[in-house]
N, C-alpha and C positions, 0 to 999 in steps of 0.2 A: 787850121784855120785860125787866122790871125786874131779876128773879132771876138773869137771865144777866148782867146788867151787873155787878151786885155780885158775883157769882161770877167773872167775869172781871177785875174790879177788885182784888179780894183774892189772886186767883192771880197776878196780877203783882206786888202787893206782895210775896208771899211768893219769886216766884223773883227779884226784887231784892235782897232781904233774902239770899237765898242767894249771890247773884251777889258781892254785898260782903264776905261771911266768905270765899268763896274766892280773890277777887281778894287782899284781903288776906294771908290764910293763904299761898297761892303766890307773892305777892310777897316777903313776908319769907322766906320759905323761899329763894327764888331767890336773895337776897342773904346767905344763910347767916346770918340774924338773925332768928330766930324771937321774940328776946327784945321786940322791939319790939311783937309782937301779943300781949299777956300773957293768960293763960289766963283768967283773971277775964272779960277783954274778949270772949274767944272764947266763952265760956261764955253769957256775957250774951247775944251776937249769936245765938248756938244757941237760947237760950229764948226771945228773940222769934222768931226763924224758926219754931221748933215751935209757938208761940201762932198766929202767920198761918195754917200749915198747918192748925191745929186748925179756924180760922175757915173756910176753903177746904172742909173735910170737911163742916162743919156747912151751908154754904152750899149745897154739892154735893148733899147728902142732901134738903135743902129744895128745891133746884130740882128735882131727878127725880122729888119726890113730887107736884109741883106740873106737870109735865110728863105724867107718869102720869094724874094725874087729869084734864088736858085731853083726854089721847087716849081716857079712857074715858067722855067726855061723849056721849051720844046727838046724831048728827047732825040737823040741820032745825030 
């Protein structure tokens, strides 16, 4: 099903974006040098992640509607 592949791909992209944010933040924190991950870069990365999550939510709603529509179809 095309919708589920799109949703899964979008979700993976969002998780990878969040992973990058966490890795960079926690690495710099472990080095006691958060200055290497400037707030502007963090905010830009967070905005990207939020956009990806919005896309996931939109695709998820569409997928749910599609699946509900399929289950409502008469058999035979």
